[in-house]
N, C-alpha and C positions, 0 to 999 in steps of 0.2 A: 494505334492510341494505346499508350500503359496501360497495365496494368494497377491502381493506386497499393500501395502496402497498407496492410491492415491497418490502423489503431493499435495501440497498446496502454494496458492497465497498469499497472504496479501497486500492489498493497502490501504496506509493510506495516506491523504492529509495531510500535513503541520497544525498546529495548525494556528490560527487569530494573525494576521502579522499587522507591521502599517504602515500606508498609509502615503507614502511619493514623493515628489515630483525628488528626487534622484535616486539614479541605483535599480532599481527593483530587484536588484539580492540579493543585501546586506540589502535588507527589514529585521527587528528584527521583533520577537515576540510580539506583543501586549501581554499587560497586564492577560489578559482571555484567551490570548495561553498559558503564561505561567502555567497559572491555567488547562489549557486542556490538557497540552500534557502529562500531569504524567495519571491522567484520562485516557486518550488512551496508553498507558504505561501498565494501570490497566487491560483492555479490553486487551488488548495481551496478558497478562500471563492469563489471566480466557480463555483465547483459549485451553492452554496445547499444544499451536503447539513450539516446539523445532526447531527454527529457525536457519537454516543453514548460511542463507547469508542474510544480508540487502542491499539494492540499492538504496541511498541516495543524494536526489540529489546535487549537491554543493552551493543552491542559503542557503543564511544568515537563513533564517525562517526553510526551511527544516532539515539543520543541530541544528538549535537549538532545532526544533521539537523531533528528535532522541535523543538528548544529556539528555532532560529532562525524554523521554518516556524509554528510555532503560534499566534505574536504575531497572525497576520494574520488568522484567521477570528474571527468574531464572540462564539464561545462556544468556551473549551476546552474540552472533552470529559474526563471522567476518562479516564487515561492509566497503563498496566500495562506497565513493564517487564517482556518478559521475555525469560527467558537461550533458551528454548525454539527459538526465532527466528533465532539465532546458529547460520547452519550447516547450519540447517533441510533437510529431506529436502519434495520435494511431499507425499508422506504425512503428515509430521508437522505440514506448515504447515495443511494437510485436517482432520488430528488437533483441532488445538486451535481451528480455527474451528468444528469441531462442540462444544466445552467452551463456546459463549458462551451467556450465558442468552438468552432469547429476548424479554426488557424491553428488550435490545438491536438498535435497530432497522436504525442505520447505523454504521458500525465503520471504519476507516483503521488498517490495518498499515502499520509503518515496518518494511522490511526489507533485504534483499540477494540478489544475486543468486549463483548462479542460479536460485535458490527463486523468489522472484517473479516471474519471466518465469515460470517452469515454472507455476506456483499460477494467474496469469492464464490464459495458456494450455488448460492443464487445466478450469478452471470453467466458459471461453468457449465455450458448445453454440451461438450464435449469435453475431453483432454486428451493430451498426450497420455501413452502406457499407464503407469499406474498410480498419475501422479494427484485424481480426487478420492478416491480412499484410503492414497497415504497423508493426504493434506486433511481431510476427514476424521483419520486416526490422529493425528497427531496432534488434533485440539488446536491448531496457529498458535504454535507458543509463541513468547516474547520474540524480537527482533526477525520470527520466520517473514518469509514474503513473496508471493503470489503474483507471477506473471501470464497475465489473460490479454489475447488480439480478440478484436473483431471489427468488422466491417460497416461502414455507414457512420452516420452522425453521431453525434452525443446525444443528441435528442433520441435516439433510437435506443439506446442502452435500456434492456430491460432482462429479466428472466430470461436464464438458456442464451444469452445471444452470442455470448464469445466460449475461448475457446481455453482452457487451463494448459498452456504450456512448460511453465517451469513454477517450480515446490520447491523452496528452500529452508533448511533452518540449520542455525549455527551448531548444533552439537548432533548435526546429523551426518 
């Protein structure tokens, strides 16, 4: 009997967005964001993780980040644009992960701060090397991504269940 591979969650913060006095939900990416998003996509590809599902906020900047990042992947995962990610609290993000079907092994969530950073920090009961302090010092900048692994079902996702195995920022 073989031991199953741990599940993987990758949390990707949207790329740098334009500032606007208008509707925050509809803010587009800034020039730097349009440059950084494909770089983040290349980093996603370098992880070698075959994603089964992408959960992406419906905000313009997250949709645009994903549109620019996903061509870098060998295979495009099924993508669900989820309005609950926009302005989600930590508890709401965990509840969303708990709804994931167990046939999904690996998931990427494209979202916003402070939720994405709070989720990475809360899930990471353990971390490789200095990743957790480094992630917390950085404040989880735009286009950053965290890779977490855990055993069990998606319904078991809760505080401290995962291991932070990678943290990357575009300007590191």
